C-alpha positions in Angstrom: -86.7 -4.3 -8.9 -83.1 -4.9 -9.9 -81.0 -1.9 -10.7 -80.4 -3.2 -14.2 -84.1 -3.5 -14.9 -84.8 -0.1 -13.5 -82.1 1.4 -15.8 -83.6 -0.3 -18.8 -87.0 1.1 -17.9 -85.5 4.6 -17.7 -84.0 4.1 -21.2 -87.5 3.1 -22.5 -88.6 6.7 -22.1 -87.1 7.2 -25.5 -90.3 5.4 -26.8 -93.7 7.0 -27.0 -95.9 6.4 -23.8 -98.5 4.3 -25.6 -95.8 2.1 -27.1 -94.2 1.6 -23.6 -97.5 0.6 -22.1 -98.1 -2.1 -24.7 -94.6 -3.5 -25.2 -92.4 -2.0 -22.5 -92.3 -5.1 -20.3 -91.5 -7.3 -23.3 -88.6 -5.2 -24.4 -87.1 -4.9 -20.9 -87.5 -8.7 -20.5 -85.7 -9.4 -23.7 -82.7 -7.2 -22.8 -82.6 -8.8 -19.3 -82.5 -12.3 -20.8 -79.6 -11.3 -23.0 -77.7 -9.6 -20.2 -75.1 -11.5 -18.1 -75.9 -12.3 -14.5 -73.3 -9.8 -13.2 -74.2 -6.9 -15.4 -75.3 -3.8 -13.5 -75.5 -1.3 -16.4 -76.9 -1.6 -19.9 -74.1 -2.0 -22.5 -73.3 0.8 -24.9 -74.8 -1.2 -27.8 -78.0 -1.8 -25.8 -78.3 1.9 -25.1 -77.8 2.8 -28.7 -80.3 0.1 -29.8 -83.0 1.4 -27.4 -82.5 5.0 -28.3 -82.6 4.2 -32.1 -85.7 2.1 -31.5 -87.3 5.0 -29.6 -86.6 7.4 -32.4 -88.1 5.1 -35.0 -91.3 4.6 -33.0 -91.7 8.3 -32.4 -91.3 9.0 -36.1 -93.9 6.4 -36.9 -96.2 7.9 -34.3 -96.1 11.3 -36.0 -96.4 9.9 -39.5 -92.8 10.5 -40.6 -91.7 6.8 -40.7 -90.3 7.3 -44.3 -87.4 9.3 -42.7 -85.9 6.1 -41.3 -84.8 4.6 -44.7 -83.6 8.0 -45.7 -81.3 8.1 -42.6 -80.0 4.7 -43.5 -79.1 5.8 -47.0 -77.4 8.9 -45.5 -75.6 6.6 -43.1 -74.2 4.6 -46.0 -73.0 7.7 -47.8 -71.5 9.1 -44.6 -69.6 5.9 -43.9 -68.2 5.9 -47.4 -67.1 9.5 -47.0 -65.6 9.0 -43.6 -63.6 5.9 -44.7 -62.4 7.8 -47.8 -61.2 10.7 -45.7 -59.5 8.3 -43.3 -57.6 6.7 -46.2 -56.6 10.1 -47.4 -55.5 11.4 -44.0 -53.7 8.1 -43.1 -51.5 8.4 -46.2 -50.9 12.1 -45.5 -49.7 11.1 -42.0 -46.9 9.0 -43.6 -45.8 11.1 -46.6 -45.6 14.4 -44.7 -43.8 13.1 -41.6 -40.8 15.3 -42.2 -40.2 18.2 -39.8 -39.9 21.0 -42.3 -40.6 24.5 -41.1 -40.2 23.3 -37.6 -43.5 21.4 -37.5 -43.6 18.8 -34.7 -44.3 15.2 -35.5 -45.6 12.1 -33.8 -42.8 9.6 -34.2 -42.7 8.6 -37.9 -46.1 10.1 -38.5 -47.2 13.7 -38.9 -49.7 13.8 -36.0 -51.5 11.6 -33.5 -54.3 11.6 -36.0 -52.8 8.4 -37.4 -54.5 6.6 -34.5 -57.8 8.1 -35.4 -57.5 7.2 -39.1 -56.4 3.7 -38.3 -59.5 3.3 -36.2 -61.8 4.3 -39.1 -60.0 2.0 -41.6 -60.4 -0.8 -39.0 -64.1 -0.1 -38.9 -64.3 -0.5 -42.7 -62.6 -3.9 -42.5 -64.9 -5.0 -39.6 -67.9 -3.8 -41.6 -67.0 -6.2 -44.4 -66.0 -9.2 -42.4 -68.1 -9.2 -39.2 -71.8 -9.1 -38.3 -73.6 -5.7 -38.1 -73.3 -5.3 -34.3 -69.5 -5.7 -34.6 -69.4 -3.2 -37.4 -71.3 -0.6 -35.3 -69.0 -1.3 -32.4 -66.0 -0.6 -34.6 -67.6 2.7 -35.7 -68.2 3.5 -32.1 -64.5 2.8 -31.3 -63.4 5.1 -34.2 -65.7 7.8 -32.8 -64.2 7.4 -29.4 -60.7 7.8 -30.8 -61.8 10.8 -32.8 -62.9 12.6 -29.6 -60.2 11.3 -27.4 -57.3 12.5 -29.6 -58.1 16.2 -28.6 -57.6 15.9 -24.8 -54.8 13.3 -25.1 -52.8 15.5 -27.5 -53.3 18.5 -25.3 -52.2 16.6 -22.2 -49.0 15.2 -23.7 -48.4 18.3 -25.9 -48.5 16.2 -29.1 -49.6 17.4 -32.6 -53.1 16.5 -33.7 -55.4 17.2 -36.7 -57.2 20.5 -36.5 -60.8 20.6 -35.1 -62.2 21.5 -38.5 -60.9 18.1 -39.7 -62.0 16.1 -36.7 -65.5 17.6 -36.3 -66.9 16.6 -39.7 -65.3 13.2 -39.3 -67.1 12.7 -36.0 -70.4 13.9 -37.5 -70.1 11.5 -40.4 -69.3 8.8 -38.0 -72.4 9.5 -35.8 -74.6 9.2 -38.9 -72.7 6.0 -39.9 -74.0 4.3 -36.8 -77.4 4.1 -38.5 -76.0 2.0 -41.4 -78.4 -0.8 -42.4 -78.0 -4.2 -40.8 -78.5 -6.2 -43.9 -76.3 -5.2 -46.9 -74.9 -7.3 -49.7 -71.2 -8.0 -49.5 -70.4 -6.0 -52.7 -72.0 -3.0 -51.1 -70.1 -3.4 -47.9 -66.8 -3.4 -49.9 -67.4 0.1 -51.3 -66.0 2.0 -48.3 -63.0 -0.3 -48.1 -62.4 0.2 -51.8 -62.6 4.0 -51.6 -59.9 4.3 -49.0 -56.9 3.1 -51.2 -58.1 5.4 -54.0 -58.2 8.4 -51.6 -54.8 7.4 -50.2 -53.3 7.5 -53.7 -54.6 11.0 -54.1 -52.9 12.0 -50.9 -49.6 10.4 -51.9 -49.7 12.3 -55.2 -50.6 15.7 -53.7 -48.7 15.6 -50.4 -45.4 13.7 -51.0 -42.5 15.9 -49.8 -44.8 18.5 -48.2 -44.5 19.5 -44.6 -46.8 18.2 -41.8 -48.1 21.7 -41.4 -49.2 21.8 -45.0 -51.1 18.6 -44.5 -52.8 19.7 -41.3 -53.8 23.1 -42.4 -53.5 24.2 -46.0 -54.4 21.0 -47.8 -57.0 20.1 -45.2 -58.8 23.4 -45.7 -59.0 22.6 -49.4 -59.8 18.9 -49.6 -62.7 19.0 -47.1 -64.9 21.5 -49.0 -64.3 19.5 -52.2 -65.3 16.3 -50.4 -68.4 18.0 -49.1 -69.3 19.1 -52.7 -68.9 15.5 -53.9 -71.1 14.2 -51.1 -73.7 16.9 -51.8 -73.8 16.1 -55.5 -74.0 12.4 -54.8 -76.9 12.9 -52.4 -78.7 15.2 -54.9 -78.3 12.6 -57.7 -79.6 9.8 -55.5 -82.6 12.0 -54.5 -83.4 12.7 -58.2 -83.1 9.1 -59.3 -85.1 7.7 -56.4 -87.8 10.4 -56.8 -88.4 9.1 -60.3 -89.6 5.9 -58.6 -91.7 7.9 -56.1 -89.2 6.9 -53.5 -88.5 9.8 -51.0 -85.4 8.1 -49.3 -83.1 10.3 -51.4 -84.8 13.5 -50.4 -84.6 12.6 -46.7 -81.0 11.5 -47.0 -80.2 14.9 -48.7 -81.8 16.8 -45.8 -79.9 14.7 -43.2 -76.6 15.2 -45.0 -76.8 19.0 -45.1 -75.2 19.3 -41.7 -72.1 17.2 -42.4 -71.8 18.8 -45.8 -71.8 22.2 -44.1 -69.2 21.1 -41.5 -66.9 19.8 -44.3 -66.9 23.5 -45.5 -66.4 24.8 -42.0 -63.1 26.5 -42.5 -63.9 28.5 -45.6 -67.3 29.4 -44.1 -65.6 30.7 -40.9 -63.1 32.6 -43.0 -65.9 34.4 -44.8 -67.8 35.1 -41.6 -64.8 36.4 -39.6 -64.8 39.9 -41.3 -68.6 40.2 -40.8 -68.3 39.7 -37.0 -65.2 41.9 -36.7 -62.6 39.2 -36.4 -59.3 39.3 -38.3 -59.3 35.6 -39.1 -61.3 32.4 -38.3 -60.3 32.0 -34.7 -61.7 29.5 -32.3 -64.7 31.8 -31.4 -65.6 32.3 -35.0 -65.2 28.7 -35.9 -67.2 27.5 -32.9 -70.0 29.9 -33.7 -70.0 28.9 -37.4 -70.2 25.2 -36.5 -73.1 25.9 -34.1 -74.9 27.8 -36.8 -74.5 24.9 -39.2 -75.9 22.4 -36.6 -78.8 24.7 -35.9 -79.7 25.4 -39.5 -79.4 21.8 -40.4 -81.6 20.7 -37.5 -84.2 23.4 -38.2 -84.3 22.4 -41.9 -84.9 18.7 -41.0 -87.4 19.6 -38.3 -89.4 21.7 -40.7 -89.4 18.9 -43.2 -90.6 16.5 -40.6 -93.4 18.9 -39.5 -94.5 19.3 -43.1 -94.5 15.5 -43.6 -96.4 15.0 -40.3 -99.1 17.6 -41.3 -99.5 16.0 -44.8 -99.8 12.5 -43.2 -102.4 13.7 -40.8 -104.4 15.3 -43.6 -104.2 12.2 -45.7 -105.6 9.9 -42.9 -108.3 12.3 -41.8 -111.6 10.9 -43.0 -113.6 13.2 -45.2 -116.9 14.4 -43.6 -119.8 13.5 -45.7 -122.1 16.4 -46.6 -125.8 15.6 -46.1 -127.8 17.1 -48.8 -131.6 17.5 -48.6 -133.7 15.2 -50.7 -135.4 17.1 -53.5 -138.6 15.1 -53.0 -139.2 15.0 -49.3 -137.0 17.8 -48.2 -135.2 15.7 -45.5 
């Protein structure tokens, strides 16, 4: 067995065992046919595709398949939010590039974050102009830049956005990877249209301010407000879709609770700090708060899936007919 085939078979463990027995050979054969003759490892897109397919089949197996369209709706809202924030922060990088109060800068820009925000804006452009796989690849590149800016900035002693800005951006981007493959062009344009509007808000609020003010004070204020808008949008979508007996909005709301919480990470950590005996929201407090947000969000979603699974199992369980005695013969 070739190494590439063996690695694809390892990836197939993401699928339920019964599904692998029936279609495993077919799936592996398809990926091998598409792979180049010299490839030794599955591509990143193939890995993401296999893992996403495995999650879908496992949800179907437990009767929670209606979570999938909810995740796709959450992905659309996440990508719109991530692109809007990128437009805001990119403009902030330009209009707050002065070195007031001794704040360091990255050339003509406030921080190395300009590379990150440019990556997200590029992803929005690719999402409009290119096929879906290219769009997901561009989102993956933006995610890579979001994570890489932290060690690179530390290595070269360059200024970067704070982690309470980067973490929700990365979480929104991870959800955006589930964006639907087929979308109408006018719907694809929404994220790209939101970015200039957000940039204008940044220009109006940050022109003449210091880079420190952008990185900290304004960031601590704009992110919770963005989270509130995202939460209200998800709640409105859930209410409207529920009127049509469509549960996509409810699932999307549950999925979005984690990024909404992370968008409010700094004020939450500030309020938690005195409770745990800290003077301010230091790295330990912020990390613990972020972990709690992830855990609570995951537990809420897991509980909803368990309830949905139990209700599905009850719905498909055949009723047992009760045999009554005949009043005439007694049998």
